[in-house]
N, C-alpha and C positions, 0 to 999 in steps of 0.2 A: 455605356461608356466606351466600349470597343468600337461600336458604330460611329460614335462621335469622333474618335481618334482617326479612323479610316476616312471619314468624310472630310476631317480637317486636313489630312494629308493630301487628299484630292484637291481640296480648296487651295492649298499652297501651291500645287503644281499648276492649276488653272491660273491663279493670280500671278505666278512667275511668268507664264506665257504672255500675260497682258501687260507686263512692264515695258516701259519705253526703251529700255536698254537691251532687250532681247531681240532676236531676229525672227522669232515665231510670229506668224501672221502677217509678215511683210512690213512695209514702211507706212501702211495706212494707220493713221492715228485714231480714226473713228473705230476701226475694227479692233485695235488694241484696247481702247477704252471699254468697248463692249465685252471683250474677253475679261478684263479686270473687273467689270461690273458683275459678270457671271461668277467669278471667283468670290466676290463679296456675298453673293446670294448663297453660295456653297458654304462659306464661313458662317452665315446666319443659321443654315441648317445644322451645322456641326455644333454651334453654340446652344441651340435649342435642344439637341439631343443630349448634350452634357448637362444642361439645366434640368431636364426631365429625369435623367439618371440620378443626379444628386438629390433632387426633391423627392424622388420615389424612395431612395434610401433613407432620407431624413424622416419621411412619413413612417417607414418601417421601425425606425428607432423610437419614435414617439409612441407608436402603438405597443411595441414590446415594453416600453418603460411603464406605461399606465395599465398594462394588462395584469390583473391580480394572479392569474395562473402561471405567469412566468416566474421561475425561481429568482431570488434576489441576486444571487451571484452571477447570473447571466444577463442582467440588465446593464445597459451601458448608455452613455450620453453622447452628445455631439462632440466630435473631435476636430482637429485642425484640418483633416482631409476633407470633411464635408464643406467647411467654410472656404477652403481653398478651391474646391470644385465649384461652389456657387460663384465665387469671385472670378475664377478663370473663365467660366461659361459666359458671365456677363461681359468680361472684357472681349471674348471672341465675338459675341453678339455685337458689341459696340464697334469693334474693328471691321466686322463684316458690313455693318450698316454704313460706316464711313467709306469703305471701299465700293460699296454698291451705289453710292451717290456720285460716282465718277462718270455719270452718263454724259456723253458728248452732246453738244448742240447740233441741230440739223444744219443750220446755216450760219457760218462763222463770218460772213462778209459784213462790213460796216458795223463792227462792234462798237457799241456805245454812241453811235451817231444816228440821229433820225434819218429817214430816207431823204436824200437830196440835200442834206445839210452841208456837205463838203463842196458842192458845186455852186451853191448860191453865194453870190458876192453881195456885200452890203451896198445899199444904194446911196448912203450918205454917211457922214461922220457921226450922226446922231444914233445910228444903229450900234455903234461900239459902246456907247455910254449906257 
């Protein structure tokens, strides 16, 4: 869980450098989008580390609960912390996935138009209908 927090802080720093409003990386929008995409991948790693930690602890709770050698007064059940950890890690994974989808296109020219569609003039009025 500590590793997840450290990686998450690193992911926030990388993602902040990839924002359009910062001066890091210059004015190149493709470079900034790639930096933001890298921050998204770092957030994915942080979310996976938190999910592993919470699931590992949940498994330990289940094994101790059903172990007949464990005294009854030391058995415990899932609490709000485990559920919040699972929900938080899934939200971090979702946010990292959305941020990593900000991959820029290689060629931005002629968006939405087929090649040569702007320069071709209609030959008659029937082409408009």
